[in-house]
C-alpha positions, 0 to 999 in steps of 0.5 A: 494550574491543576487542570492543565497538569491533569490534562497533560497527564491524561494526554501522556497516558493516552499516548503511552497506551496507544503506542502499546496497542497491537494490530488485530492478528491474522488480517491484512493489517497484521501482514502489513505490520509484519512486513514493516517489522521485517524491514526494521530488522534489516535496517537494524542489521545494516545500521540504517538509523534514519530508515529505522526511524521512518519504519518505526513511524510507519509501524506506529501508524499501522498500529494506530490507524490501520483497519482491515476493511479499509485496506481491502476496500483500497485494494479493490479500488486499485484493481478496478482502476487497473481494469480500466487502464487495461480496457483503455489499452485494449481500445487503443490497440484495436483502434490502431489496428483498425486505422492500419497503423505501422508495425512499430505503433502496433508493437508499442500499443501491444507492449503497453497493453501487456504491461497493464495486464501484467500489473493487473495480474500482480494486483489480483495475486497480491493481497490488500496489505 
């Protein structure tokens, strides 16, 4: 019985200390934490208790699990994925032009290419947070 109580006490203490941990200042994780903090303040101001609860849970996840190197790597993967989409859209447009597709079809392909390029620029401009 004593060992069970001591395990429970250790578990409670580790949870308390884990919740008190703060993300490393200055990195992408800190930016993510600050962004969620701003949303928490908005949710409090508008009395959105369910949104507040979800945001607090998200903030705890950032504190406990966020690593700057993981965020940077994931952002790099998103950019690479979007570059592949842009290349595919360029290929589709060139293929449609080569086949002599209708103006409507060419306009749709060009529009899709532009949207993919815009998304790629947005990803490159934004940070990994």
